[in-house]
VOSE-390841 format. One line per field, with one value per residue (C-alpha): residue number from 1; residue in three letters; y, x, z. Coordinates in nm, 3 decimals, always signed. Each point is the difference from the previous one (the first is absolute). Layout:
<rs>
nr: (NUM ...) $
rest: (Ala ...) $
c2: (Y ...) $
c1: (X ...) $
c3: (Z ...) $
</rs>
This chain:
<rs>
nr: (1 2 3 4 5 6 7 8 9 10 11 12 13 14 15 16 17 18 19 20 21 22 23 24 25 26 27 28 29 30 31 32 33 34 35 36 37 38 39 40 41 42 43 44 45 46 47 48 49 50 51 52 53 54 55 56 57 58 59 60 61 62 63 64 65 66 67 68 69 70 71 72 73 74 75 76 77 78 79 80 81 82 83 84 85 86 87 88 89 90 91 92 93 94 95 96 97 98 99 100 101 102 103 104 105 106 107 108 109 110 111 112 113 114 115 116 117 118 119 120 121 122 123 124 125 126 127 128 129 130 131 132 133 134 135 136 137 138 139 140 141 142 143 144 145 146 147 148 149 150 151 152 153 154 155 156 157 158 159 160 161 162 163 164 165 166 167 168 169 170 171 172 173 174 175 176 177 178 179 180 181 182 183 184 185 186 187 188 189 190 191 192 193 194 195 196 197 198 199 200 201 202 203 204 205 206 207 208 209 210 211 212 213 214 215 216 217 218 219 220 221) $
rest: (Unk Unk Unk Unk Unk Unk Unk Unk Unk Unk Unk Unk Unk Unk Unk Unk Unk Unk Unk Unk Unk Unk Unk Unk Unk Unk Unk Unk Unk Unk Unk Unk Unk Unk Unk Unk Unk Unk Unk Unk Unk Unk Unk Unk Unk Unk Unk Unk Unk Unk Unk Unk Unk Unk Unk Unk Unk Unk Unk Unk Unk Unk Unk Unk Unk Unk Unk Unk Unk Unk Unk Unk Unk Unk Unk Unk Unk Unk Unk Unk Unk Unk Unk Unk Unk Unk Unk Unk Unk Unk Unk Unk Unk Unk Unk Unk Unk Unk Unk Unk Unk Unk Unk Unk Unk Unk Unk Unk Unk Unk Unk Unk Unk Unk Unk Unk Unk Unk Unk Unk Unk Unk Unk Unk Unk Unk Unk Unk Unk Unk Unk Unk Unk Unk Unk Unk Unk Unk Unk Unk Unk Unk Unk Unk Unk Unk Unk Unk Unk Unk Unk Unk Unk Unk Unk Unk Unk Unk Unk Unk Unk Unk Unk Unk Unk Unk Unk Unk Unk Unk Unk Unk Unk Unk Unk Unk Unk Unk Unk Unk Unk Unk Unk Unk Unk Unk Unk Unk Unk Unk Unk Unk Unk Unk Unk Unk Unk Unk Unk Unk Unk Unk Unk Unk Unk Unk Unk Unk Unk Unk Unk Unk Unk Unk Unk Unk Unk Unk Unk Unk Unk) $
c2: (-0.011 +0.354 +0.265 +0.285 +0.345 +0.097 -0.267 +0.113 +0.342 -0.150 -0.253 +0.285 +0.137 +0.236 -0.234 +0.091 -0.266 -0.193 -0.339 +0.097 -0.352 -0.004 +0.170 +0.115 -0.230 +0.145 -0.045 +0.149 +0.287 +0.061 +0.000 +0.280 +0.217 -0.023 +0.100 +0.293 +0.080 -0.044 +0.199 +0.274 +0.347 +0.341 +0.071 -0.295 +0.232 -0.236 +0.208 -0.258 -0.168 -0.332 -0.108 -0.382 -0.141 -0.382 -0.005 +0.065 +0.257 +0.158 -0.028 +0.145 +0.295 +0.015 -0.020 +0.311 +0.194 -0.191 +0.233 +0.188 -0.283 -0.288 -0.196 -0.074 -0.108 -0.360 -0.041 +0.151 -0.219 -0.339 +0.033 -0.177 +0.308 +0.377 +0.239 +0.387 +0.192 +0.332 +0.297 +0.228 +0.378 +0.106 +0.003 +0.141 -0.035 -0.212 -0.275 +0.034 -0.041 -0.319 -0.130 +0.081 -0.188 -0.287 -0.008 +0.005 -0.249 -0.231 +0.094 +0.181 +0.202 -0.216 +0.048 +0.347 +0.157 +0.356 +0.062 -0.222 +0.076 +0.365 -0.008 -0.252 +0.270 +0.295 -0.173 -0.121 +0.344 +0.141 -0.147 -0.005 +0.408 -0.006 -0.118 +0.219 +0.320 -0.004 -0.265 +0.082 -0.409 -0.142 -0.175 -0.139 -0.089 -0.195 -0.166 -0.085 -0.233 -0.152 -0.095 -0.128 -0.221 -0.137 -0.070 -0.253 -0.115 -0.121 -0.202 -0.153 -0.093 -0.153 -0.211 -0.115 -0.135 +0.278 +0.176 +0.406 +0.285 +0.336 +0.231 +0.395 -0.013 +0.076 +0.309 +0.120 +0.233 -0.355 -0.189 +0.244 +0.042 -0.355 -0.106 +0.369 +0.052 +0.346 +0.020 -0.222 +0.230 -0.211 -0.003 -0.281 -0.050 -0.297 -0.339 -0.366 -0.293 -0.336 -0.376 -0.239 +0.057 -0.153 -0.142 -0.008 +0.392 +0.120 +0.077 +0.178 -0.298 -0.185 +0.321 +0.072 +0.259 +0.323 +0.204 +0.287 -0.131 +0.066 +0.246 +0.219 -0.001 -0.031 +0.161 -0.141 +0.202) $
c1: (+0.024 +0.090 +0.069 -0.201 +0.165 +0.042 +0.186 +0.268 -0.027 +0.031 +0.252 +0.278 +0.258 +0.291 +0.284 +0.332 +0.224 -0.005 +0.130 +0.302 -0.045 -0.378 -0.059 -0.379 -0.108 +0.036 -0.400 -0.081 +0.212 -0.229 -0.318 +0.199 +0.063 -0.392 -0.055 +0.199 -0.134 -0.381 -0.003 -0.282 +0.084 -0.218 -0.154 +0.223 +0.321 +0.235 +0.283 +0.273 +0.304 +0.156 +0.356 +0.040 +0.318 +0.017 +0.424 +0.250 +0.117 -0.322 -0.085 +0.318 -0.085 -0.294 +0.163 +0.254 -0.308 +0.021 +0.316 -0.179 -0.257 +0.243 -0.254 -0.190 +0.330 -0.052 -0.346 +0.041 +0.336 -0.151 -0.373 -0.052 -0.143 -0.020 -0.202 +0.059 -0.317 -0.004 -0.242 -0.020 +0.126 -0.259 -0.297 -0.028 -0.246 +0.222 -0.033 -0.383 +0.002 +0.195 -0.183 -0.320 +0.141 +0.055 -0.344 -0.123 +0.224 -0.092 -0.383 -0.182 -0.154 -0.097 -0.387 +0.006 +0.322 -0.086 -0.213 +0.227 +0.315 +0.035 -0.215 +0.291 +0.237 -0.215 -0.045 +0.363 +0.144 -0.235 +0.154 +0.305 -0.018 -0.180 +0.340 +0.220 -0.224 -0.235 +0.169 +0.358 +0.078 +0.028 +0.330 -0.153 -0.281 +0.216 +0.156 -0.344 -0.083 +0.353 -0.113 -0.337 +0.223 +0.195 -0.289 -0.143 +0.383 +0.032 -0.354 +0.102 +0.319 -0.098 -0.298 +0.272 +0.200 +0.275 +0.154 +0.056 +0.134 -0.167 +0.330 +0.030 +0.333 +0.158 +0.189 -0.217 +0.292 +0.210 -0.244 -0.071 +0.342 +0.062 -0.310 +0.006 -0.357 -0.035 +0.166 -0.341 -0.193 -0.017 +0.110 +0.024 -0.253 +0.104 +0.090 -0.141 +0.198 -0.171 +0.076 -0.051 +0.090 +0.274 -0.155 +0.261 +0.051 -0.312 -0.131 -0.329 -0.135 -0.044 -0.147 -0.392 -0.134 -0.123 -0.252 -0.248 -0.319 -0.303 -0.146 +0.298 +0.018 -0.364 -0.309 -0.286 -0.368) $
c3: (-0.011 -0.094 +0.265 +0.023 -0.087 +0.385 +0.047 -0.156 +0.159 +0.321 -0.083 -0.149 +0.160 -0.040 -0.044 +0.191 -0.180 -0.303 -0.069 -0.243 -0.160 -0.144 -0.336 -0.093 -0.275 -0.335 -0.053 +0.366 -0.110 -0.338 +0.247 +0.222 -0.329 -0.086 +0.354 -0.065 -0.326 +0.088 +0.280 +0.083 -0.054 +0.014 -0.339 -0.134 +0.006 +0.100 +0.074 +0.064 -0.084 +0.134 +0.024 +0.072 +0.127 +0.001 -0.079 +0.278 -0.132 -0.066 +0.405 +0.009 -0.173 +0.184 +0.318 -0.101 +0.173 +0.325 +0.132 +0.243 +0.102 +0.004 +0.206 -0.324 -0.195 +0.076 -0.112 -0.309 -0.081 +0.118 -0.143 -0.326 -0.204 +0.090 -0.146 -0.013 +0.001 -0.190 -0.072 -0.297 +0.065 -0.230 -0.205 -0.341 -0.262 -0.192 +0.288 -0.003 -0.336 +0.033 +0.264 -0.216 -0.307 +0.223 +0.137 -0.378 -0.094 +0.248 -0.097 +0.305 -0.249 -0.288 +0.104 -0.080 -0.080 -0.116 +0.334 +0.299 -0.145 +0.046 +0.301 +0.159 -0.103 +0.136 +0.331 +0.052 -0.098 +0.244 +0.305 -0.142 +0.003 +0.328 +0.172 -0.222 +0.008 +0.321 +0.230 -0.080 +0.108 -0.376 +0.124 +0.314 -0.170 -0.240 +0.285 +0.167 -0.319 +0.065 +0.325 -0.110 -0.209 +0.309 +0.170 -0.261 -0.083 +0.391 +0.003 -0.309 +0.063 +0.289 -0.169 -0.219 +0.311 -0.039 +0.315 -0.077 +0.237 -0.101 +0.064 +0.010 +0.155 -0.305 -0.153 -0.274 -0.186 +0.007 -0.190 -0.231 -0.101 -0.023 -0.188 -0.247 +0.134 +0.030 -0.401 -0.072 +0.205 +0.312 +0.322 +0.230 +0.303 +0.194 -0.058 +0.063 +0.039 -0.072 +0.033 +0.293 +0.364 +0.212 +0.268 +0.250 -0.036 -0.087 +0.334 -0.111 -0.198 +0.382 +0.160 +0.044 -0.262 +0.211 -0.145 +0.142 +0.096 -0.206 +0.264 -0.100 -0.390 -0.111 +0.033 -0.158 -0.081) $
</rs>
């Protein structure tokens, strides 16, 4: 019998130590890539880019960003794979058209292209311009979309039996320079090592989960 989704939400934990001898199977890696690609985002803006390090050389490049956070270095080096999550630095008309044309190619406007395609572009442009001109937080808004992606990714990884460690303790400028992200129009936000925990070293695996009670976090009306 398959588990329901809450099983994985309760089962997953932030891994503190990885088994360096275990690798994620290729077919599972492909599913993890699909989780990254098919994440929701506001107005389908998809303002992200990912660097996936699967070799020791690649992981060592990511680990350069831990000089100020040496406690995070072993997780990066011992994990099977590491994903660098990056966010766009700007949203211009060319990018909006790029997203729109991909939606058209994927058949989202087939029912009535003359109506639905310009409506989609207008709606998305409205929200982008709100964050550019009124709220003046477009970069923060795009970062939020990358965090939406992370939420789906962590739960999906757990459902695939893969351990993960969301990690903000990294030096963003180092990652940006190492992978030429700013030249591509992006900046790193966080990294996520992936693999299989070391049962002898990962103390967090055996600890009970601790979450605030419903009375603190929910209001039902």
